C-alpha positions as CSV (number, residue, x, y, z in Angstrom):
1,M,7.8,-2.0,20.4
2,P,10.5,-4.6,19.9
3,M,12.0,-5.2,16.4
4,T,10.5,-8.2,14.6
5,E,13.0,-10.4,12.8
6,F,13.3,-9.6,9.1
7,L,13.2,-12.8,7.1
8,L,12.1,-11.7,3.6
9,P,15.2,-11.2,1.4
10,A,15.5,-8.4,-1.1
11,P,14.8,-9.4,-4.7
12,D,17.4,-8.9,-7.4
13,L,15.9,-6.1,-9.5
14,S,18.9,-5.5,-11.8
15,R,17.1,-6.9,-14.8
16,W,14.1,-4.7,-14.4
17,R,15.5,-1.4,-13.4
18,A,15.7,0.2,-16.9
19,G,12.1,-0.3,-17.7
20,N,10.8,0.0,-21.3
21,T,9.3,3.5,-21.2
22,G,12.3,5.8,-20.8
23,T,11.5,6.1,-17.1
24,E,13.6,4.0,-14.7
25,G,11.6,1.2,-13.2
26,V,8.5,1.7,-15.3
27,W,7.2,-1.0,-17.7
28,R,4.2,-0.7,-20.0
29,F,2.6,-3.4,-22.1
30,E,-0.2,-2.9,-24.7
31,G,-2.9,-5.5,-25.4
32,A,-4.3,-6.2,-28.9
33,Q,-7.8,-5.9,-27.7
34,P,-9.5,-2.9,-25.9
35,G,-9.7,-3.1,-22.1
36,P,-8.9,-1.2,-18.9
37,K,-5.7,0.6,-18.2
38,V,-4.2,-1.2,-15.2
39,A,-1.3,-0.1,-13.0
40,V,0.5,-2.0,-10.3
41,A,2.9,0.0,-8.1
42,A,5.5,-1.4,-5.8
43,L,8.4,0.0,-3.7
44,I,6.6,3.3,-2.9
45,H,8.6,2.6,0.3
46,G,12.1,1.2,-0.2
47,N,11.8,-1.4,2.6
48,E,8.5,-2.8,1.5
49,L,9.8,-5.8,-0.5
50,C,6.7,-7.9,-1.0
51,G,5.4,-5.8,-3.9
52,A,8.8,-5.8,-5.6
53,W,8.8,-9.6,-5.5
54,A,5.3,-9.7,-7.0
55,V,6.1,-7.1,-9.8
56,A,9.4,-8.8,-10.6
57,G,7.6,-12.1,-10.8
58,L,5.0,-10.7,-13.2
59,L,7.8,-9.2,-15.3
60,E,9.5,-12.6,-15.4
61,Q,6.3,-14.2,-16.7
62,L,6.0,-11.5,-19.4
63,A,9.6,-12.1,-20.4
64,H,8.8,-15.8,-20.9
65,G,5.8,-15.7,-23.1
66,L,2.9,-14.3,-21.0
67,R,1.1,-11.7,-23.1
68,V,-1.2,-8.8,-22.3
69,R,-4.3,-9.5,-24.3
70,R,-6.6,-6.7,-23.3
71,G,-6.1,-3.1,-22.4
72,Q,-2.9,-1.7,-21.0
73,L,-0.7,-2.9,-18.1
74,T,1.8,-0.6,-16.4
75,L,4.2,-2.0,-13.7
76,L,6.1,0.5,-11.5
77,L,9.1,0.0,-9.2
78,C,8.7,3.4,-7.6
79,N,11.4,4.4,-5.0
80,L,14.5,2.5,-6.3
81,A,16.8,5.1,-4.6
82,A,15.4,4.1,-1.2
83,F,15.4,0.4,-2.1
84,D,19.1,0.7,-2.9
85,R,19.7,1.7,0.7
86,F,18.0,-1.4,2.1
87,D,19.7,-3.1,5.0
88,P,17.9,-6.0,6.7
89,G,19.6,-5.0,9.9
90,A,18.0,-1.5,9.8
91,P,15.0,-1.9,7.5
92,D,13.2,1.3,8.7
93,A,16.1,3.4,7.4
94,S,15.3,2.7,3.8
95,R,11.6,3.7,3.8
96,F,12.5,6.8,1.9
97,V,15.5,9.0,1.2
98,E,14.3,12.5,1.9
99,E,10.5,12.4,2.2
100,D,7.8,9.8,2.3
101,L,7.0,9.2,-1.4
102,N,3.4,8.2,-0.4
103,R,2.7,11.8,0.8
104,Q,3.8,13.6,-2.4
105,W,0.9,12.9,-4.7
106,S,-0.4,16.5,-5.2
107,L,0.4,18.8,-8.1
108,D,1.9,21.5,-5.9
109,R,4.4,19.1,-4.3
110,M,5.4,17.4,-7.5
111,A,5.9,20.8,-9.1
112,S,8.2,22.0,-6.3
113,A,10.9,19.4,-7.0
114,S,12.4,20.1,-3.6
115,S,13.2,16.5,-2.7
116,L,14.2,13.3,-4.4
117,E,10.7,11.8,-3.7
118,R,8.8,14.8,-5.1
119,R,10.9,14.6,-8.3
120,R,10.3,10.9,-8.5
121,A,6.5,11.4,-8.1
122,A,6.6,13.8,-11.0
123,Q,8.5,11.3,-13.1
124,L,6.0,8.6,-12.3
125,R,2.9,10.8,-12.8
126,P,2.5,10.4,-16.6
127,W,2.4,6.6,-16.1
128,L,-0.3,6.7,-13.4
129,E,-2.6,9.6,-14.0
130,D,-4.7,7.9,-16.7
131,A,-5.0,4.5,-15.0
132,D,-8.5,3.0,-14.7
133,L,-7.4,0.5,-12.0
134,L,-4.5,0.8,-9.6
135,L,-3.1,-1.8,-7.2
136,D,-0.6,-0.2,-4.8
137,L,1.4,-2.9,-2.9
138,H,2.7,-2.1,0.6
139,S,3.6,-3.8,3.8
140,M,3.5,-2.8,7.5
141,H,5.9,-1.8,10.3
142,E,4.4,-4.4,12.7
143,P,2.9,-7.9,12.2
144,G,-0.7,-8.1,11.3
145,S,-3.4,-9.4,8.9
146,P,-3.6,-7.8,5.5
147,L,-5.4,-4.5,5.3
148,L,-7.2,-3.2,2.2
149,L,-7.1,0.6,2.3
150,T,-9.9,1.9,0.1
151,G,-10.2,5.6,0.9
152,T,-13.8,6.8,1.6
153,L,-15.4,6.5,-1.8
154,P,-17.8,3.5,-2.3
155,R,-16.4,2.5,-5.7
156,H,-13.0,1.7,-4.1
157,V,-14.6,-0.4,-1.5
158,A,-16.5,-2.3,-4.3
159,F,-13.2,-2.8,-6.1
160,A,-11.6,-4.3,-3.1
161,R,-14.5,-6.7,-2.6
162,R,-14.6,-7.6,-6.3
163,L,-11.0,-8.8,-6.0
164,G,-12.0,-11.1,-3.1
165,L,-8.8,-10.5,-1.1
166,G,-8.5,-11.7,2.5
167,G,-7.9,-9.3,5.4
168,H,-9.9,-6.2,6.6
169,V,-11.2,-3.3,4.5
170,V,-10.0,0.0,6.0
171,I,-12.1,3.0,5.0
172,D,-10.0,6.1,5.7
173,A,-9.2,9.6,4.4
174,G,-5.5,9.3,4.3
175,H,-2.8,11.3,6.2
176,A,-2.3,14.8,7.4
177,E,1.2,14.8,6.0
178,G,0.1,14.7,2.4
179,T,-1.8,12.8,-0.4
180,R,-1.2,9.1,-1.0
181,L,-0.9,7.6,-4.5
182,R,-4.2,5.7,-4.1
183,D,-6.0,9.1,-3.6
184,F,-4.1,11.0,-6.4
185,G,-6.0,12.7,-9.3
186,A,-8.8,10.7,-10.8
187,F,-8.7,8.2,-7.9
188,G,-9.9,10.9,-5.5
189,E,-12.6,12.4,-7.6
190,P,-16.0,11.8,-6.1
191,Q,-17.8,11.5,-9.4
192,G,-15.0,9.7,-11.2
193,S,-14.7,6.0,-12.3
194,A,-11.0,5.3,-11.7
195,Q,-10.6,2.7,-8.9
196,S,-7.6,2.2,-6.6
197,L,-6.6,-0.1,-3.7
198,L,-3.6,0.1,-1.4
199,I,-3.0,-3.3,0.2
200,E,-0.9,-3.7,3.3
201,C,0.3,-7.3,2.8
202,G,1.6,-8.0,6.3
203,Y,4.8,-7.2,8.2
204,H,7.7,-6.0,6.0
205,G,10.0,-8.9,6.8
206,D,7.5,-11.7,6.8
207,P,7.9,-14.0,3.8
208,Y,4.2,-14.5,3.7
209,S,3.7,-10.9,2.7
210,R,5.2,-11.8,-0.7
211,H,2.6,-14.4,-1.1
212,V,-0.2,-11.9,-0.3
213,A,1.2,-9.5,-2.9
214,E,1.4,-12.2,-5.5
215,D,-2.2,-13.3,-4.7
216,A,-3.3,-9.6,-5.1
217,V,-1.6,-9.4,-8.5
218,Y,-3.1,-12.7,-9.7
219,R,-6.6,-11.5,-8.6
220,L,-6.2,-8.2,-10.3
221,M,-5.1,-9.8,-13.6
222,Q,-8.1,-12.1,-13.3
223,C,-10.5,-9.2,-12.5
224,A,-9.3,-6.9,-15.3
225,G,-8.8,-9.6,-17.9
226,C,-5.4,-8.2,-18.8
227,V,-3.8,-11.6,-19.3
228,D,-4.9,-15.2,-19.3
229,E,-4.7,-15.9,-15.6
230,T,-4.3,-19.7,-16.3
231,A,-0.9,-18.8,-17.6
232,L,0.2,-17.3,-14.2
233,P,1.8,-19.5,-11.6
234,P,-1.1,-21.3,-9.8
235,Q,0.7,-21.1,-6.5
236,W,0.2,-17.3,-6.5
237,R,-3.5,-17.8,-5.9
238,L,-4.1,-18.1,-2.2
239,D,-7.1,-20.0,-0.8
240,T,-8.2,-17.3,1.7
241,E,-11.5,-16.2,3.0
242,P,-12.6,-12.9,1.5
243,A,-12.6,-9.8,3.7
244,R,-15.6,-9.9,6.1
245,W,-15.0,-6.8,8.2
246,S,-14.7,-3.1,7.4
247,L,-12.9,-0.6,9.7
248,T,-14.1,2.9,9.2
249,V,-11.4,5.3,10.5
250,T,-12.9,8.1,12.6
251,D,-9.6,9.5,14.0
252,A,-6.0,9.6,13.0
253,V,-3.6,10.1,16.0
254,V,-0.8,12.4,14.7
255,A,2.4,12.8,16.8
256,R,2.9,16.4,17.8
257,S,6.5,15.8,18.7
258,L,8.9,13.0,19.4
259,D,7.3,12.8,22.8
260,F,4.7,10.2,22.0
261,Q,4.3,7.0,24.0
262,F,1.8,4.1,23.8
263,A,0.3,3.0,27.1
264,Q,0.8,-0.6,26.1
265,P,2.5,-2.5,23.2
266,W,-0.8,-2.5,21.2
267,R,-1.3,-5.1,18.4
268,N,-2.7,-4.2,15.0
269,L,-6.5,-4.4,15.0
270,E,-6.7,-4.7,18.8
271,V,-10.2,-3.7,19.9
272,L,-10.6,-1.6,23.1
273,P,-13.9,-2.5,24.6
274,H,-14.5,0.6,26.7
275,Q,-14.6,4.3,25.8
276,G,-11.9,6.3,27.6
277,T,-9.2,3.7,27.6
278,L,-5.8,5.2,27.7
279,I,-4.1,4.6,24.3
280,G,-1.0,6.7,24.9
281,T,0.3,10.2,25.6
282,N,0.9,12.8,22.9
283,A,3.3,15.5,24.1
284,G,2.2,14.7,27.6
285,E,-1.5,14.8,26.9
286,P,-3.6,11.6,27.2
287,V,-5.0,10.0,24.1
288,L,-8.2,8.1,25.0
289,S,-10.4,5.8,23.0
290,P,-13.4,7.9,21.9
291,Y,-16.0,5.1,21.9
292,D,-16.6,1.5,23.0
293,D,-15.2,-1.2,20.8
294,C,-12.5,1.0,19.2
295,A,-10.2,-0.8,16.8
296,L,-6.5,0.3,16.6
297,V,-5.3,0.3,13.0
298,M,-1.5,-0.1,12.5
299,P,-0.2,1.3,15.8
300,S,3.5,1.9,15.4
301,L,6.3,4.3,16.5
302,R,8.8,3.0,13.9
303,Q,8.7,6.3,11.9
304,L,8.0,8.6,14.8
305,R,8.4,12.3,14.0
306,P,6.1,15.3,14.3
307,G,3.2,15.1,11.9
308,V,3.3,11.3,11.4
309,T,0.2,9.2,12.0
310,V,1.0,6.7,14.8
311,V,-2.3,4.9,15.0
312,R,-5.8,5.2,13.4
313,L,-9.0,4.6,15.4
314,A,-11.8,2.8,13.7
315,R,-15.3,1.4,14.1
316,R,-15.6,-2.2,13.0
317,T,-18.7,-3.4,11.1
318,A,-19.5,-6.6,9.2
319,L,-19.4,-6.3,5.4
320,Q,-22.7,-7.2,3.8
321,D,-22.9,-9.5,0.8
């Protein structure tokens, strides 16, 4: 797939690196009134700049008079080491340093401390594990509409819908490579109450992805009642149609080796009308669509290596009000 031009500049995070918690890049603010514990994570991947812009923007507002009035608000700039390597000429190279940080959110991996990302997950864990609401801001390798990744538990789908964000709801179980932040701990407990959402705001280098991230933060603040949303920049709130479709992932196509090829330059959310359509070849074996009207979710070879999900296959259904 051809490289898409990278037009979103990297934000200057120098003012926000130290944090106020003793953990680099982590800020926590306490409200005077009881309320939910809310966390917003950005830069889980060092080349996903939209979330960094949104978190830095919220920190700027908090530095100039915005106050947390209810509950607790934690803002996290997660993989700063990867971000420091960012080069717009080679943006994929700064996704992580040693391992994908969004596959390290299990206790055994954090305890092993065998990579920079596992150690960083362990550092961030105390600031995330008691959150009631989590918004994890991401962007995508390829152009596409925003995707709201909820996991498989109904309460997370309800959370995404309550925020009223545009895009498509993606109901999926995660990756074979390891546990995502949005599925970590209490967020993954079937009988729990903690709610989380991972939003893919658009292509990494599209300036509009920043606006999608800011809109998501605005809506979360409004939903949780952390701050007076009327004090936030009104331009953060986008006038978009709420998500109307859900994509239930049935299969994750995982590369067996570097020998994976797509049959065509598939677009994100492209729907294959007929069962048995050739999607690509995986180590020489054909990958076929398993049913009619099969949607392709985030097809990309940007991070191709054995064990990586290169595309997810999903059934599309209309969300009911």
